[in-house]
N, C-alpha and C positions, 0 to 999 in steps of 0.2 A: 504494500500500500504506500501511497505517496502524499506528501504535502507539497503544495506549490503556491506561489504568490500570484494574486490577481489584483490588478488595479481597476477599480470601478469608478466610472465617471457618473456623477449625479447632478441634477439641475442646480443652478445657482439658487441660493436661498434655502436649500435643504437644511432643516434643523439638525445640527450636529449632535444634539442630545438624543435624537430619535433615529439616528442613522441605522441602527440595527433593524428597526421596523421597516424602513425604506429598502434596505438591502434584501430583506426577506422576500419582498415582492419582485425586486429586480432579478435576483438570482434563481428564483423558483423554476423557471423554464428548464434549468439544467440540473435539477434535483434527481439523483439516481433513485431515490426512494419513491418517486412518483410512478404509480402504475398507469399504464395506458391500455387501450384496447388491444387484444392479442393480435400479433402480426408475425409473419414468417421471417426467420433469420436463416438464410441459406448457408450451407457449408461452403467454405471458400474453395476447396479442392474436390477431387473425385474420391471414390471409395477407398483408394489406397492411401489417401492423405488423412483419412479419418483417424482421430487419436487412438481409438481402440485397436484398429488394424495396425497402426505403427507400433503400439505397445506390445501386441502379441508377436509381431515380427522381431522386436528386440528380445522378447523372451526366447524365441527360437534361436537367435544368434547366441544369447548367453547360455542357453542349454547346450548348444553344440560346442561352444568354446570353454565351458566351465567358468564363465564370468558372471558379473552382475550381483554378486553377493556383497552386501554392505556390512560394515562392522556391527556387531550385535551390542546394542545399548538398551537393556531391558527397562531402565528407569528414565528413558528419554521423555522429555516433556514436549508435547505437540508432535509435529511431523518434520522430518528432515530428509533432504535428498542425499545426505552423506552417511547417515546411520539408520538403523532399523530396530524396532522393538521385537522383531521376529528373529528366532535363532537361524543360523546358517542352513540348518536342515529344513526349517519351515520355508525359508526363502527359496531354497532349491526346489522344493516341492511345488511352490507357486509358479516358478519359472517353467518347470516341466509341464505343468498344466497349461500355461500360456502357450507353450510350444505346440501342444496338441491343437489348440484353437487356430494357431497360425497355419498348421497343416490343412485344416478344414477350410480356412479362408482361401487358400490357393494362391496362385501367382497373379492372376488377373481377375479379381472378383468384381461382381456387379453390386450396385447399391442394394438391390433386392436381396442378394445372397448375404451381404454383410449385415443388413438389418435383421434378417431372419436369425443369423447366428448370435447376434448381440442380444436379441430377445430371448433366445434359448439360454444364454448364460445369466442374464440379469432379470428376466421376467418381462411380461407384456407391458407392465405399467411403469417401467423405469422412465423417469422424466428426462433423461439425457439421450434417449433413443431417438434418432432422427426419423423423419418420414420421407418416403420417396415420392417425388413429383414426376410422373411420366411425361408430362407436357414439356418440361424443361430438361429432363434427364438429370436433375440435381436432387439433393436431399436437403431437408430443412428441419428446424425445430421451431415451435411456437414460443413467443416471448411476450411478456407484459412489461418488460423493463423499458424505461424511458430511453428511446434511441438517441436523444440529445444529451444524455447524462454526462456531466463533467465532474460532479462532486457528490459526496454522501453526507458531509457536514462541513461547516465553515465557521470562522470567527474573525472579527475585526482584529487586525494585528497578528495575534497568535505568535507563531515562530518568527514573523516579520514585524513584531512590535517595535516601534521606533523607526519604521521604514523611511519616512520622510524627514527632511530637514525643514523646520519652521523658521520663518522670518521673525525677528525679535518683536515681542509685545503684540502678537496677533492671536486670534481665536482659532484653535485647531482641535483635533480629536486627540486627547492625551494618550500616551503610550504607557505601558507598564512592564516591569521586568518580572520574569517568571523563570522556572527551571529550564524551559526550552527556548528562551530568547537569548539574544545577544547580551553580554554583560552590561553594555551601556545603553540598553533599550530605553531607559527612562532618564537618560542624561539630558541636561538643558538643551533645548533646540530640537529634540527628537519628538516625533508625533506619528500618529497613524493616519493622518489625512487632514483635509481642510480645503477651503477655497484656494484655487491655484495662485491667486494674488498673495496669499499668505504662506505659500510654500516656496522654498528656495531651490527650485529644480536645478538651476545652474550650479549651485554650491554642491549638490549631490553629484553632478557630472564631473565637476572639477576634482572632488575628492576621489572619485573612482579612477580618474585619469592619473592622479598622483600616486595612488596605491598601486595601480597596474604598472606604472613606470618603475616603482621600487621593486615589485615582484620580478619583473623581467630582468632588471639589473642583477638581482640576486641569482636568478637562473643562469645568467651569463657567467657570473663568478663561479658557480658550481660546475658549469660546462668546462670552463678553463682549467679547473683544478682536478678534474677526474677524467678517467678514460671514457670514451664514447660508450653509450649504452643502447640497448635495443628496447623498443616499446613493448608494452604488454601484448599488443596485437600480434607481434612476431611469435611469442611463446604460445599464445592461444591458437595460432594457426598450426603449430606443431601438434597441439592437442587434437585439433579437428582432423589432422592428417594421421592421427593415431600413432605418432612417433614417440610421444612422451605422455605421461599422465598429467592430470590437472594439478596434482600435488607437486610433481617435479617442476612443472611450468611456474607455479607460484614461487617455489624456492629459488629457481634459477633467476627469475626476474628480480626478486628481492635481494639476492646476493650481489647484484651489480653495485659497485661503489657509488655511482652517481645516484642510484635509487636509494641506497642507504643514507646518503647525505641529505636527500630531500625529505626523507622520513624524520630526520633529526631537526629539520629546520621548521620554524614556526610559520614561515611564509607559504608553505605548501600543504594542502589538505589531501583528501582521498583522491583516487584516480591516478592516471598515468601522466606525470608532468611532461614527458616527452611529447605526447599528443597535445597536451594543453598549450604548449608553447610553440606550436608549429608555425604560427604567423610571425612575420618579422616584427621587431619591436614596435615600430610606428603603427602598424596595423593592429597589433595586440592592444596597445594603449587606446587607439581610437575606438576599437570594439568595446573595451571596458567602459568608455565614456558613453557610448550608445546604449549600453546595457544597464546604466545606473538607475534609470527611472521606470522603464516599461514593465518590469515583472515578467512572469511566464506568460500571462494572458491579460487581455484588456477587455472590459465591457464598456462599450461606447454609450453616449447619450441616447442613441437610437435603440439601445438594447441588443446590440450585436456582440457576440462573443468572438474575439479575434485572438488567435494563437498560432504559433508556427508549426505545431505538431499535435500529437495525441499523447497525453500523459499516461504512463504505465506504472508498473510497480517500482518501488524503491527509487522514485524520483527520476526514472529513465524515460525520456520523451523520444518521439519518433522523428523529430525534425533534423534536417541536415544543418551544418554550420552556416551555409548560405541562406537557408530559410530563416534561421534564427536572426542573422544579421539584418535581413530584409525586414523582418517583423519589427526589430528594434528601431530601425530607421523610420518606418511608417508610423509607429506609435509616437515617437518623438515629434514627428511632423504634425501629427494629429493633436497632441497635447499642447504644442506651441501655437496652434491655430484657433483653438476654441476659446470661448469667453473666459476671462480670468475669474469670474464669479463661479464657474463650474467647480463642484466639489470633487476631489479625488480621495478615495479610501483604499488603503492597503488591506487586503483580505487574505487570510490563510485558508486555502481550500484543501480538502482531503478527499482522496478517492482510493 
């Protein structure tokens, strides 16, 4: 699940003390919890791409190769892709059973055949069983989930409390510090929104530019002091090619002196710094300036949701670097063009 920042534009004159009530109506069209009339959601691929078929075929490979057994952790809390609550013998039995289904699925199954076998294993009433549509030759499931859903809950500020910089002695939406906020979220001049005329957007952009310049200079110092390193994508490619395991990939990536140095530095967070600093310094700094204000998504005065991609789990979004940059440029142009009485609010959305 993911948290992401959304900047919501509200009409000038909006009562800041009642902004939660106003936001409730504005954001409601994208509420994941809203049920709609049942509609069809078609499977994106053919029967061989159906998750159940792919899973049974993996079982067949693991059964053949003697692989797929996870470390046994009987007291494991929840579910993990790395460990199992089942003993190796129980896992092996389940894999062997899956291999039998793979054999019955065959090499080139039809949707009718796959659906019949799925129902045989899980029962006629299983709610994840697709339905075959002979007119289109595709399979689908019925859904009442809001197709426009973007969030399942939200709050003003939240993890982005103190998002905006306020101009001195102006009326804004106060911010607060909590366990999940930045340590200076409630520092003087920090706020969660207000009329544009009361927000110092240029100060935010200038601060982001200065910080990015410092980060890049630090990165250049590390590059000069350590041997060249390979990005995480190199090691993950070896995993996908089945040349090394994921554990070996992580270890070899982390053992590189340059990566060890970044892990010890306060300037660099999670992710691969090699990929992070692909842009030349001037472009990197300019991109940081563009990204200081827009957030991940924007809701316009006309009630439009504008975002560069689709937010997924763990804060991973689908947009490319080019799409993100274009989004930031467009949002900055929009915010600089609308009336200064327009109210901007920083919202923490969760999905």
